[in-house]
N, C-alpha and C positions, 0 to 999 in steps of 0.2 A: 507584600508591602516592604519588606526589608530589601528586596532586589530593586524596587522602585527608588528607595532612598539612596542606595548605593549608586544606581545609575545616574540619578540627579547630581549626586556629589561629583562623580567622575566627569559628567558633562560640564558642570560648573568649572572644574579645573581645566578642561580642554578649551572651553571658550574664553576663559579669563586669560589664558596665555596668548591668545590671538587678538585681544582687544587692547589697543594702546590708549591709555588715559592721557589726554592732553595736559601739558603743563600750563599753569596759570601765569599770566603776565599782568602786572599791575596796570590798570587803565586810568583811574582818576580818583581824586579825593573830593567829596562834596561836603560843604560846610554851610550850615544855616547861620547867617550873619545879621546883625542888627542894622547895619548901614551899608548897603551894597556899594555905594561909591567910595566911601572911606576904606572899605575892605579891599576893593579892586585897586585903589591907589596904593595901599600898603603892599599888596602882593606884586604889583607892577613896579612901583618905584623903589621899594625897600628890598624885596626879595628878587627883583629884576626878572620877573616872569613877563611873558608876552601875552597881551590880550588877544584872544582868538574869537572866531565866530561862535556865538551861542546858537546851537542847533536845536534847542529844546523850548523855544518860545519865551515870552516875557511875562507870563502869569503863573507864579509870582516872578518878580524881576530876578534876572540871573546875569552873571558875568562869568565867562570861561577864560582861563589863562593856561599857559603851559610853561614848563621850565625848559632849560637848555637841552634836556634829553627828550623833550616832547611829552612828558608826563603831565596830565592835565589836573587843574584845580577848578572845581565848579562851585562858585559862590552863589548862594540862593538867599534872597532877602526874606526874612520872616520874623515875626514877633516871637522872641524867646524869653523865657523867664530868666531873671538874673541868676546865673549859675556861678558857683565858685569853681573855676577851672583848676585842676590839679596838675602840677608840673610834670608828674610822672606819666601823665597821659598827654603825649605830644607827638608832633610829626618832626622829622629831622631832615636837614639838608646838609650837604657838604660843600666846603669851599677849599680852594687850593692854598689860600693865604689868609689866615685868621686876622693878622694885623691889618691888612688892607680892608677886609670886610668890617672889622670893628671901626676903622676910620670912616668908612662909608656910613655906618650906623650913626656915628657921632655927627657927621655932616647932616644927616637926615633928622637929627634930634630924636633918635629912637633909644629908649632905655633898654639896657641888657645887663646881664651879669652871669656869674658862675652858678653852678647847681646849688651851692650853699647860700647863694643870695648876695654875694659880694658884688656890688654894682660897678659897671664899667670895665670889667676884666673877665678873662676866661678862667676856667678851671681845667684840671686834668682828670680824665676818666682813669679808672684802674689800669687800662691798657696803654695809658700815656697819651691818648688823643686829646687835643685841645678842644674845648666846647664852651659855648655860651648859650644862654636862654633868653628869649624875648617873647612878648605877647603881641598878637594882632589886635586890631581895634575891638573885636568882640571879646577878647580875653583868651583865645586859644593859645596854648604854649607851643613854641617852636624852638627846637634845638638846632644850632649851627655847629658843625664840627669841622675840623681841618683834616683833610685826607691827602 
C-alpha cells in the first residue's frame, strides 16, 4: 500500500509538469437590468460602447455591447428586487483624459463624483490616479479612472 501511494505521488508530479494550465482571458460581464433600452443607451451613449449582435436569443430580452478593446457587456432584462448597490462593488474603465470625459458626462447630463461623494469632480486614489464614480440606470456603480 505504501508503494502504491508513493507511486501515485511521483506519477502526479511527473504528469503535472507536462500539463500546461491555460491562462484565463476576461470574456464578458453580464448584468441583469431593469430597463434593457435605457441600459443599452447608457452603455452605448455614455460609456461609448458599440452595440453588437446578440447571439443568445431574445428570451429574455438582451443587448450585447463591446468596448474599444473588444471586451463584451451582456445586458439581460429581468425583474430585480430593488437593491442598494454598494460603491465598493463596481466595474472600472480607464480614459486617457479625465477632464474630457467629465465634460462628456456633463453634456450627457450624467451625475458623477469622487469616491467620497463630492459631486461633479474627481478624487485621487492613494496611488495618485484620478477617478470618478457614476451609476448606470439600474444602479450599478462604475469607476472611471485616468491612465
